[in-house]
BATIVO-691176 format. One line per 4 residues: for each residue x, y, z of C-alpha. Coordinates in steps of 0.1 Angstrom, whole numbers, plus 5000, padded with zeros to 4 digits. Example, Ala and Ser with C-alpha at 12.3 -4.5 7.8 and 13.67 -1.06 7.14 Angstrom:
5123/4955/5078 | 5137/4989/5071 .
This chain:
8764/1361/3527 | 8742/1331/3520 | 8706/1339/3513 | 8682/1312/3524 .
8647/1304/3512 | 8627/1280/3533 | 8599/1259/3519 | 8577/1235/3539 .
8593/1200/3541 | 8619/1208/3515 | 8656/1215/3515 | 8665/1243/3538 .
8689/1268/3521 | 8684/1269/3484 | 8691/1302/3468 | 8727/1312/3473 .
8739/1345/3462 | 8770/1362/3475 | 8759/1394/3491 | 8768/1415/3521 .
8748/1406/3552 | 8711/1414/3548 | 8694/1435/3574 | 8658/1445/3578 .
8656/1479/3563 | 8628/1504/3568 | 8618/1526/3540 | 8634/1560/3538 .
8607/1587/3538 | 8630/1611/3518 | 8635/1587/3489 | 8601/1574/3482 .
8615/1541/3470 | 8600/1508/3480 | 8618/1484/3502 | 8603/1456/3521 .
8609/1424/3540 | 8619/1396/3517 | 8600/1364/3516 | 8633/1348/3507 .
8647/1356/3542 | 8659/1391/3540 | 8657/1425/3523 | 8661/1430/3486 .
8672/1465/3477 | 8657/1462/3443 | 8668/1489/3419 | 8644/1518/3417 .
8629/1523/3383 | 8643/1555/3369 | 8630/1543/3335 | 8595/1534/3347 .
8566/1534/3324 | 8556/1568/3336 | 8588/1583/3323 | 8581/1579/3286 .
8615/1590/3275 | 8632/1561/3293 | 8607/1532/3292 | 8615/1501/3274 .
8590/1503/3246 | 8582/1481/3216 | 8601/1490/3184 | 8569/1500/3167 .
8550/1528/3184 | 8539/1546/3153 | 8503/1537/3157 | 8479/1541/3186 .
8475/1504/3190 | 8513/1499/3192 | 8514/1525/3219 | 8496/1501/3242 .
8520/1472/3234 | 8546/1482/3259 | 8570/1462/3281 | 8575/1487/3308 .
8600/1485/3337 | 8637/1477/3342 | 8661/1477/3313 | 8682/1446/3319 .
8702/1445/3287 | 8724/1476/3292 | 8758/1477/3308 | 8763/1441/3315 .
8784/1428/3286 | 8819/1415/3292 | 8842/1443/3302 | 8880/1443/3299 .
8898/1442/3332 | 8927/1466/3336 | 8952/1461/3364 | 8980/1481/3379 .
9003/1482/3408 | 9008/1450/3427 | 8981/1432/3409 | 8999/1438/3376 .
9032/1426/3390 | 9015/1395/3404 | 8999/1387/3370 | 9033/1392/3353 .
9048/1367/3378 | 9020/1342/3371 | 9023/1346/3333 | 9059/1335/3335 .
9047/1302/3351 | 9021/1295/3324 | 9029/1312/3291 | 9066/1311/3290 .
9069/1276/3302 | 9060/1267/3266 | 9083/1291/3248 | 9111/1288/3273 .
9111/1251/3275 | 9094/1238/3244 | 9128/1226/3232 | 9133/1206/3265 .
9106/1181/3258 | 9115/1178/3221 | 9152/1174/3228 | 9148/1142/3248 .
9142/1124/3215 | 9180/1122/3213 | 9190/1095/3238 | 9220/1104/3260 .
9254/1089/3254 | 9280/1084/3281 | 9316/1087/3269 | 9347/1085/3290 .
9363/1113/3271 | 9333/1136/3269 | 9317/1129/3302 | 9280/1130/3307 .
9260/1143/3277 | 9224/1148/3270 | 9206/1163/3239 | 9203/1200/3241 .
9175/1213/3263 | 9174/1241/3238 | 9168/1218/3208 | 9172/1245/3182 .
9209/1240/3173 | 9208/1202/3172 | 9176/1202/3151 | 9190/1229/3127 .
9225/1215/3120 | 9216/1180/3109 | 9247/1175/3088 | 9273/1177/3116 .
9292/1203/3135 | 9286/1238/3121 | 9312/1261/3107 | 9317/1294/3125 .
9301/1315/3098 | 9271/1291/3097 | 9268/1293/3135 | 9267/1331/3134 .
9241/1332/3106 | 9218/1308/3124 | 9222/1327/3157 | 9213/1359/3138 .
9182/1342/3124 | 9172/1331/3160 | 9178/1365/3174 | 9157/1383/3148 .
9130/1356/3148 | 9125/1361/3185 | 9126/1399/3180 | 9103/1400/3150 .
9079/1371/3155 | 9074/1374/3193 | 9084/1408/3205 | 9074/1430/3176 .
9045/1411/3161 | 9028/1395/3191 | 9039/1414/3222 | 9037/1449/3207 .
9010/1445/3180 | 8988/1414/3181 | 8981/1415/3218 | 8963/1448/3212 .
8938/1431/3190 | 8920/1417/3220 | 8882/1413/3223 | 8874/1428/3257 .
8906/1412/3272 | 8903/1379/3254 | 8930/1367/3230 | 8936/1342/3202 .
8927/1341/3166 | 8890/1334/3173 | 8889/1365/3196 | 8900/1386/3166 .
8871/1370/3146 | 8847/1378/3175 | 8860/1414/3176 | 8854/1417/3138 .
8818/1405/3142 | 8811/1435/3165 | 8824/1460/3140 | 8809/1444/3108 .
8778/1423/3101 | 8796/1391/3091 | 8778/1365/3113 | 8744/1356/3128 .
8741/1354/3165 | 8723/1333/3191 | 8691/1353/3200 | 8701/1348/3237 .
8733/1367/3231 | 8723/1391/3204 | 8705/1414/3228 | 8735/1419/3250 .
8763/1421/3224 | 8778/1455/3223 | 8780/1463/3186 | 8804/1491/3178 .
8802/1492/3140 | 8817/1525/3128 | 8795/1548/3108 | 8802/1547/3071 .
8811/1584/3069 | 8837/1578/3096 | 8856/1553/3075 | 8880/1560/3046 .
8867/1550/3012 | 8890/1520/3010 | 8881/1508/3044 | 8844/1513/3038 .
8846/1494/3005 | 8864/1465/3023 | 8838/1463/3050 | 8810/1464/3025 .
8826/1436/3005 | 8831/1415/3036 | 8795/1420/3047 | 8779/1412/3014 .
8801/1382/3004 | 8790/1348/3017 | 8823/1334/3007 | 8843/1358/3030 .
8818/1350/3058 | 8826/1313/3055 | 8863/1319/3050 | 8867/1340/3082 .
8846/1315/3101 | 8867/1286/3089 | 8900/1304/3097 | 8888/1312/3133 .
8876/1277/3140 | 8907/1261/3124 | 8930/1282/3145 | 8912/1270/3177 .
8913/1234/3165 | 8950/1236/3159 | 8958/1250/3193 | 8936/1223/3209 .
8955/1196/3188 | 8987/1210/3202 | 8971/1209/3236 | 8968/1171/3232 .
9004/1167/3219 | 9023/1191/3241 | 9016/1175/3275 | 9024/1141/3261 .
9056/1153/3245 | 9068/1174/3274 | 9063/1149/3301 | 9075/1120/3281 .
9106/1139/3271 | 9113/1149/3307 | 9111/1113/3320 | 9133/1101/3291 .
9158/1127/3302 | 9163/1108/3334 | 9184/1083/3314 | 9212/1107/3320 .
9212/1095/3356 | 9202/1059/3350 | 9207/1045/3315 | 9189/1012/3320 .
9154/1026/3325 | 9130/1005/3305 | 9106/1019/3279 | 9076/1006/3298 .
9088/1023/3330 | 9092/1056/3311 | 9057/1053/3295 | 9041/1043/3328 .
9057/1071/3348 | 9049/1096/3321 | 9012/1086/3321 | 9011/1089/3359 .
9026/1124/3358 | 9001/1134/3330 | 8972/1122/3350 | 8984/1141/3381 .
8989/1172/3359 | 8953/1172/3347 | 8939/1162/3381 | 8953/1194/3397 .
8938/1217/3370 | 8906/1224/3391 | 8929/1243/3415 | 8927/1271/3390 .
8951/1291/3368 | 8961/1314/3396 | 8973/1287/3420 | 8990/1266/3394 .
9007/1296/3378 | 9019/1308/3412 | 9033/1273/3419 | 9049/1268/3385 .
9064/1303/3381 | 9094/1297/3404 | 9104/1267/3383 | 9102/1286/3350 .
9119/1316/3366 | 9148/1295/3378 | 9150/1277/3345 | 9151/1309/3325 .
9176/1324/3351 | 9199/1294/3346 | 9198/1299/3308 | 9205/1336/3311 .
9233/1332/3337 | 9250/1303/3318 | 9247/1324/3286 | 9266/1353/3303 .
9292/1328/3316 | 9298/1312/3282 | 9299/1346/3264 | 9326/1359/3288 .
9345/1326/3290 | 9346/1316/3253 | 9337/1339/3225 | 9322/1374/3229 .
9326/1381/3192 | 9295/1361/3186 | 9276/1392/3195 | 9280/1404/3159 .
9250/1381/3151 | 9228/1410/3162 | 9235/1425/3128 | 9207/1415/3103 .
9234/1413/3077 | 9242/1378/3088 | 9206/1368/3086 | 9203/1380/3050 .
9236/1363/3042 | 9222/1330/3055 | 9195/1330/3028 | 9218/1342/3001 .
9244/1315/3007 | 9222/1286/3018 | 9192/1292/2995 | 9171/1260/2994 .
9191/1243/3021 | 9187/1274/3043 | 9149/1273/3038 | 9148/1237/3049 .
9168/1246/3080 | 9141/1270/3091 | 9121/1240/3102 | 9145/1236/3131 .
9150/1273/3138 | 9113/1279/3143 | 9114/1258/3175 | 9130/1289/3191 .
9095/1305/3192 | 9070/1277/3191 | 9045/1284/3218 | 9039/1319/3207 .
9004/1310/3197 | 8997/1302/3233 | 9010/1336/3244 | 8981/1352/3225 .
8955/1326/3234 | 8963/1329/3271 | 8957/1367/3271 | 8923/1363/3287 .
8938/1347/3318 | 8962/1375/3324 | 8964/1409/3307 | 8982/1427/3279 .
9005/1447/3302 | 9013/1417/3324 | 9025/1397/3294 | 9044/1426/3279 .
9061/1433/3312 | 9071/1397/3319 | 9084/1392/3283 | 9103/1424/3279 .
9118/1425/3313 | 9127/1389/3319 | 9119/1362/3294 | 9132/1378/3263 .
9166/1388/3277 | 9170/1354/3293 | 9163/1335/3260 | 9186/1358/3240 .
9214/1352/3265 | 9208/1315/3264 | 9211/1312/3226 | 9240/1336/3224 .
9259/1318/3252 | 9254/1284/3236 | 9266/1298/3203 | 9297/1311/3221 .
9304/1277/3236 | 9298/1259/3202 | 9322/1283/3185 | 9349/1270/3208 .
9336/1234/3210 | 9319/1226/3176 | 9311/1190/3186 | 9289/1203/3215 .
9262/1215/3191 | 9240/1184/3197 | 9239/1192/3235 | 9250/1227/3241 .
9231/1234/3273 | 9245/1206/3295 | 9279/1208/3278 | 9281/1245/3285 .
9269/1243/3321 | 9295/1258/3345 | 9313/1234/3368 | 9291/1220/3396 .
9258/1230/3381 | 9250/1199/3360 | 9227/1181/3384 | 9208/1212/3396 .
9203/1221/3359 | 9191/1186/3351 | 9165/1188/3379 | 9152/1222/3369 .
9152/1212/3332 | 9130/1181/3340 | 9106/1201/3362 | 9104/1229/3336 .
9096/1204/3309 | 9067/1190/3329 | 9051/1223/3337 | 9057/1235/3301 .
9024/1220/3289 | 9004/1243/3312 | 9005/1271/3286 | 8986/1249/3260 .
8962/1235/3286 | 8952/1270/3298 | 8950/1282/3261 | 8925/1254/3253 .
8903/1264/3282 | 8903/1300/3270 | 8895/1291/3234 | 8867/1267/3241 .
8850/1293/3262 | 8853/1318/3233 | 8838/1295/3206 | 8809/1286/3229 .
8798/1322/3230 | 8794/1323/3193 | 8777/1288/3192 | 8805/1268/3176 .
8805/1242/3204 | 8779/1226/3227 | 8775/1244/3260 | 8797/1227/3286 .
8804/1237/3322 | 8829/1265/3325 | 8843/1272/3360 | 8858/1306/3368 .
8886/1299/3392 | 8892/1334/3404 | 8869/1362/3416 | 8897/1387/3411 .
8910/1378/3376 | 8877/1370/3358 | 8893/1355/3327 | 8909/1326/3345 .
8889/1295/3336 | 8887/1258/3340 | 8866/1235/3317 | 8861/1201/3334 .
8849/1182/3303 | 8877/1195/3281 | 8903/1188/3308 | 8894/1151/3310 .
8893/1148/3272 | 8928/1163/3270 | 8940/1140/3297 | 8927/1109/3278 .
8942/1122/3246 | 8976/1129/3261 | 8977/1095/3279 | 8967/1077/3247 .
8993/1095/3226 | 9020/1087/3252 | 9011/1051/3253 | 9009/1047/3215 .
9040/1066/3205 | 9061/1059/3236 | 9090/1079/3223 | 9095/1116/3216 .
9115/1110/3185 | 9082/1100/3167 | 9063/1130/3181 | 9090/1156/3177 .
9084/1161/3140 | 9047/1170/3147 | 9057/1204/3160 | 9058/1236/3140 .
9031/1232/3114 | 9001/1241/3135 | 9021/1269/3151 | 9029/1286/3118 .
8994/1281/3105 | 8981/1299/3136 | 9006/1327/3133 | 8997/1333/3097 .
8960/1333/3105 | 8968/1359/3133 | 8986/1381/3108 | 8956/1381/3085 .
8930/1386/3112 | 8949/1415/3129 | 8953/1431/3095 | 8915/1432/3092 .
8912/1445/3127 | 8935/1473/3120 | 8914/1483/3090 | 8879/1479/3103 .
8884/1485/3141 | 8914/1507/3144 | 8906/1525/3111 | 8942/1527/3100 .
8949/1538/3064 | 8955/1508/3040 | 8989/1521/3030 | 9000/1520/3067 .
8987/1484/3070 | 8998/1468/3038 | 9036/1469/3042 | 9036/1454/3077 .
9012/1427/3066 | 9034/1419/3036 | 9065/1418/3059 | 9050/1395/3086 .
9031/1373/3061 | 9063/1367/3041 | 9081/1356/3073 | 9051/1334/3082 .
9051/1319/3047 | 9088/1311/3049 | 9085/1292/3081 | 9052/1276/3073 .
9064/1263/3039 | 9095/1248/3056 | 9075/1233/3084 | 9052/1216/3059 .
9081/1193/3050 | 9074/1176/3084 | 9039/1165/3074 | 9049/1130/3063 .
9071/1125/3093 | 9046/1134/3120 | 9029/1167/3115 | 9000/1148/3098 .
8989/1139/3133 | 8981/1174/3146 | 8967/1184/3112 | 8943/1154/3113 .
8932/1161/3148 | 8926/1198/3141 | 8908/1190/3109 | 8884/1167/3127 .
8878/1192/3155 | 8872/1220/3130 | 8846/1199/3111 | 8827/1192/3144 .
8827/1229/3154 | 8814/1240/3120 | 8788/1212/3120 | 8775/1224/3153 .
8774/1260/3141 | 8755/1249/3109 | 8730/1231/3131 | 8725/1260/3154 .
8719/1284/3125 | 8692/1261/3113 | 8677/1259/3147 | 8676/1297/3151 .
8657/1299/3117 | 8632/1273/3128 | 8626/1291/3162 | 8623/1325/3146 .
8586/1320/3139 | 8579/1319/3176 | 8595/1352/3183 | 8569/1380/3184 .
8552/1404/3208 | 8525/1391/3232 | 8499/1411/3214 | 8504/1389/3183 .
8493/1359/3204 | 8468/1374/3229 | 8442/1401/3224 | 8408/1412/3238 .
8373/1408/3225 | 8345/1433/3226 | 8338/1425/3263 | 8374/1430/3273 .
8381/1393/3278 | 8413/1377/3266 | 8413/1357/3234 | 8437/1343/3210 .
8444/1364/3179 | 8430/1353/3146 | 8464/1338/3136 | 8460/1313/3165 .
8423/1306/3160 | 8406/1335/3178 | 8393/1313/3207 | 8384/1329/3240 .
8410/1321/3267 | 8401/1306/3301 | 8419/1321/3330 | 8435/1295/3353 .
8439/1304/3389 | 8475/1304/3400 | 8509/1317/3393 | 8526/1304/3361 .
8563/1307/3358 | 8575/1303/3322 | 8612/1296/3316 | 8624/1320/3290 .
8657/1313/3273 | 8660/1346/3254 | 8647/1373/3277 | 8630/1392/3248 .
8596/1391/3231 | 8574/1361/3239 | 8589/1328/3251 | 8580/1299/3228 .
8569/1279/3258 | 8542/1305/3266 | 8530/1305/3230 | 8526/1268/3229 .
8510/1266/3264 | 8484/1292/3256 | 8477/1279/3221 | 8474/1242/3232 .
8454/1247/3264 | 8435/1278/3252 | 8440/1292/3287 | 8464/1315/3305 .
8474/1317/3342 | 8459/1344/3363 | 8495/1358/3367 | 8522/1348/3342 .
8559/1355/3347 | 8585/1350/3320 | 8616/1340/3340 | 8650/1345/3324 .
8685/1339/3338 | 8711/1361/3323 | 8748/1352/3331 | 8772/1382/3336 .
8810/1378/3335 | 8816/1391/3370 | 8818/1371/3403 | 8785/1383/3417 .
8759/1409/3408 | 8749/1433/3435 | 8714/1432/3448 | 8706/1466/3433 .
8714/1453/3398 | 8704/1417/3401 | 8667/1418/3394 | 8649/1434/3365 .
8611/1433/3363 | 8589/1445/3335 | 8552/1444/3328 | 8533/1438/3295 .
8506/1464/3294 | 8486/1447/3268 | 8482/1414/3288 | 8469/1417/3323 .
8490/1400/3350 | 8519/1393/3326 | 8554/1401/3337 | 8590/1393/3329 .
8617/1388/3356 | 8653/1387/3346 | 8679/1376/3371 | 8714/1387/3363 .
8739/1364/3380 | 8776/1362/3382 | 8797/1331/3379 | 8799/1327/3417 .
8761/1329/3422 | 8736/1301/3424 | 8700/1311/3417 | 8679/1281/3409 .
8661/1265/3439 | 8629/1247/3449 | 8617/1280/3464 | 8622/1300/3433 .
8585/1310/3432 | 8588/1329/3465 | 8616/1350/3451 | 8597/1357/3419 .
8565/1366/3438 | 8584/1390/3460 | 8602/1407/3432 | 8570/1412/3411 .
8552/1425/3442 | 8579/1451/3449 | 8579/1461/3413 | 8542/1469/3414 .
8546/1490/3445 | 8576/1508/3430 | 8557/1516/3399 | 8529/1531/3418 .
8553/1552/3439 | 8570/1565/3408 | 8536/1573/3393 | 8526/1592/3424 .
8560/1609/3426 | 8558/1620/3389 | 8525/1637/3396 | 8539/1656/3426 .
8517/1639/3451 | 8545/1624/3471 | 8547/1652/3497 | 8574/1662/3520 .
8570/1632/3543 | 8575/1607/3514 | 8556/1574/3510 | 8555/1548/3537 .
8559/1514/3521 | 8540/1484/3532 | 8552/1450/3522 | 8548/1415/3534 .
8551/1413/3572 | 8585/1402/3586 | 8571/1370/3600 | 8564/1358/3565 .
8601/1355/3558 | 8601/1325/3581 | 8573/1307/3563 | 8573/1284/3534 .
8557/1291/3500 | 8522/1279/3509 | 8520/1294/3544 | 8536/1326/3532 .
8512/1328/3503 | 8481/1323/3525 | 8493/1349/3549 | 8502/1373/3521 .
8468/1368/3506 | 8451/1375/3539 | 8472/1406/3543 | 8462/1418/3508 .
8425/1411/3514 | 8427/1433/3545 | 8446/1459/3526 | 8420/1458/3498 .
8391/1461/3523 | 8408/1490/3539 | 8412/1506/3505 | 8375/1502/3498 .
8366/1518/3531 | 8390/1546/3523 | 8374/1550/3489 | 8339/1552/3504 .
8351/1578/3529 | 8363/1598/3500 | 8327/1602/3489 | 8322/1624/3519 .
8327/1659/3505 | 8329/1676/3539 | 8354/1673/3567 | 8363/1637/3558 .
8377/1649/3525 | 8401/1673/3541 | 8410/1647/3567 | 8419/1621/3541 .
8440/1646/3521 | 8459/1655/3553 | 8466/1618/3559 | 8472/1609/3523 .
8510/1612/3521 | 8513/1588/3551 | 8490/1561/3536 | 8507/1531/3519 .
8504/1530/3482 | 8479/1501/3483 | 8454/1524/3501 | 8459/1553/3477 .
8454/1536/3444 | 8427/1510/3437 | 8444/1497/3406 | 8475/1490/3425 .
8454/1472/3452 | 8437/1452/3425 | 8470/1442/3409 | 8485/1432/3442 .
8453/1413/3450 | 8456/1394/3417 | 8492/1385/3424 | 8485/1374/3460 .
8455/1352/3450 | 8475/1336/3422 | 8505/1328/3445 | 8482/1314/3472 .
8462/1293/3448 | 8487/1274/3428 | 8523/1276/3415 | 8534/1259/3383 .
8568/1260/3366 | 8563/1257/3328 | 8593/1244/3309 | 8596/1239/3272 .
8604/1205/3258 | 8616/1213/3223 | 8621/1184/3199 | 8637/1189/3165 .
8637/1168/3134 | 8651/1171/3099 | 8627/1181/3071 | 8618/1152/3049 .
8626/1172/3018 | 8662/1178/3028 | 8691/1164/3007 | 8709/1133/3019 .
8740/1153/3029 | 8720/1178/3048 | 8701/1151/3066 | 8733/1134/3076 .
8749/1166/3090 | 8717/1177/3108 | 8712/1143/3122 | 8746/1143/3138 .
8739/1178/3152 | 8706/1166/3167 | 8723/1136/3182 | 8750/1157/3199 .
8723/1183/3210 | 8701/1156/3226 | 8730/1142/3245 | 8744/1176/3258 .
8712/1194/3268 | 8705/1202/3304 | 8680/1178/3319 | 8649/1191/3337 .
8661/1174/3369 | 8692/1197/3368 | 8670/1227/3375 | 8664/1214/3411 .
8628/1226/3412 | 8600/1211/3431 | 8592/1185/3405 | 8555/1181/3415 .
8550/1217/3402 | 8567/1213/3369 | 8548/1212/3337 | 8566/1204/3304 .
8551/1216/3272 | 8564/1197/3242 | 8566/1211/3207 | 8584/1201/3175 .
8605/1222/3151 | 8617/1211/3117 | 8651/1222/3105 .
C-alpha cells in the first residue's frame, strides 16, 4: 500500500509506507480505543496506550521521582525503545535449503576457487609430449613444492596437512565453533567485539543508539570468580579497551583490503588462463578485458546478494562437483593408498622431518583455506545453519576429494604437480573444465565483496565510520546488504590494482598474511566471548584457545615471509583504513562529550513563574518566555531528553511555540513497521503543549515528506484523545456502550495542510462551544443532570472533558496558524588549547564530517517553513 499525503500546490504522494490497504474504520464500542480518519489519506490504527500516564506502573517516567517536584516531570505515553533492536533471523525448511544453496554461490566461491585466480600466475606451456598444460587451478601443490617434483612420502605428508588444516581450521574452528559467536545473526571479528560490548562495559555508545541497545551483562554473582575477575579487569583497563577496539577495526580493515585485491586477482587470473586456448593474447588485452569484467561485476551488485548468489551458485556447484568427481576418478584410477594421509601421524612427521623448511612450506599450504575469514564475515547475509549445511554436506567433501585425487594422480605422475587439476582431468573433460574454472574464478570475488558490505554496516553502528547509505536488498533475508559508496570505491581500487600490477604473479604473494591475522584475531575474540558471554569455565576454554592459537601462529609466522614480496600491499591498505576508522571514532567520542551538556530534562530549561507563565530557568537567565502562535516541529536526533535544537531555539529567541513536537526517526532492522507499532507519542507534563513523536520505520519505508506536519498533527491529536479515553476507562466511566470517538471529518483527508488545518480548527471551535454548552447544562441540578448522565457514555471525549477540549483546541489553533520545521545547524571547532597532534586529528575528523553530513535539502521538506538554528560546540 502507498499512503499519500496531499498538500496544496505541492508534490502529490509524499509519505510512502508499505502497509496493507487502508480503509475507513469506525470505532469499536467494545474496545474504547480511538481511531479516526487520517489527515494523511487513511486510517492509522495507532497503538493503544496500555502504558498511559494514568497507569503509573507502566508510564515512562523520569529517572528521578524521589521528590514531589520530580513527580511532575514526566514524559507520559508510548514506550518506543522496547522490543525493536536487531533480532536474529532463524530459518528452517525450504528457506534454509535456499539459503544453503545461495551460500555456496557466495561464500565458497572464495574457498573453493581461491587457488584458481592465484594459479594463473604460472603461464601455460604447450609441449608436444605433454599436451596442453596450465598451472593448477588448485594452486596449493604447485605453491608448496617449490623445489621440484615431490617424493611420495612428502606428498602424503603435505596431503595430510591439507586434510587436517581444512578439518581443524574450517570445519572444527569456524563452522562448528566460531559461527556460534554471532551478534544477533551478524558475523566477523567486529561482530564479536560488538557482542562483547553488550556483555561488558568496554565502550562508549552513540546516544542515538544507546537507548535501544539490548545490554545483557551477566550479574556478578552469576559468573565464576575467574570470569568475573577477567570482566572487571577488561572494564577497568583503558589499555584493554583500546586493544580490543584496535583488533576489531584492524580485522575489518584487513578484510576490506582483501576485498580490493581479490576481485583484481581473481578476474585477472581467469583472463590470463585463456592463454591455454590462445597463447598470443597481449598483456594490454588481458588487462583491458579484466578491467571490463571487473566493472561489470561491480555494476551488477545493486541486484542484491540473493539474486547474485542464486546466479553464481550453479557455477560454483558445478566447479566443486567437477573437483569431487575428478578426485574420485583419480583415486580409483591411480593410487587409492594415498588415503592413509587421513592419519595425523603423517602431519606430525612432516614437521619432525622438515622442521624449518616445513614451516616455510606452510605459506603455500594455507592457500587451501584462504577465504575462511569471509565465511564468518558473510554470516549476516545467510545464517549459521545454512553455512553449516552447505559446508558439511557438499563443499567440504568436494574439496577433500579434489586434494586427495590430485595427490593420487601426482603419486603416479610426479611431474604433474605444477598443474594437477588439468593434467588429471578425465579424457574429454578438459575444455568444459577450463570454462567452468574461468567462470568460477570470476565469481570467486563475490565472497569478499559481500563481506565488506556486511562489515562496513557493522562498524557504522558503533560509530567507527561516517554514515553512508546502506540498501537492504531483500525483505525476507534482512541481513543481505548493498553499500553503494563502498561498492564504487572497491571497483576503483580493483581496477587500479589490475592496471598497475597487470600480472597475477606480482599479486599472488599478497595472499595469506591478512587471512591469518584475522583468524588469529577471531580465536582471541571468540575466547573472550566463551568466557564472558557463554560463561564457560576457564579450564575448558584455555586448552582449545592454546591449540587453535598455536596453529594460527604457525601459519601466520610462515605467511609473514611474504611481506617483502607483496603482502606489504594489503598490510599497508589495511593499516591506512584502520587509522581512518579509529580517527573517526576518536572524533565522535569528543563530539558526544561536547554535546552531553545539552542533554537534560525540559524542566531544567523551562519552568513557571508565580503567575503560572512559562519562563527560562535561572541557569538560562530566568527570562519570561513569549508564546509564539503556531506548531513547531523540532528535529530530534536522539529521541530522549531535550533536543539540543529546542534548547538553543528557546534560549536564543526567549520564546516557545504554542505547541512544540520533538520529532525523531528511529530506524528498525525489519522491512516495514506495522501501523500499530509505527508511531509512539508522549507528552511532557511539565511543559504545556510539548510532545514527542517517534516514527519507527523499516528499511523499505519512506517517511519524510513535504506534508510531514499533517501526519504529526494527526498523531498528536489521536494521542490526546486516546489518553482521555484511557483516563475515563480507568475511572470506570466508560460504560457498556463504550466511547464514541470523534476525529477529523473524512473530507479533511482530501485537503492540504492549510485547508485541513482551517477546517479542523473550525471543527474544534464547534466542539469546544458544544462542550461549554454541555458544561452550563451540567449546572442544572434537576432533570437535566439525570439526562446528561444518561447520554454521557455516548458523548465524544471532547464533550466530556474540558481539559481535553482545551488541549485539542490549542493543537488545532497552532496547526491552523503556522507550521515551522526547526532544524539544528551544529558547527564544531577544535579548542584552541588543544595540542598540535589533537588539533590535526580533530581537524581531519571535522573535515570528513562536514563533507558527509546530510544536507537540509535532502529532508525534502517545504523549505519555506524550515528554520535553521545554528550553534557551536568546541571539541
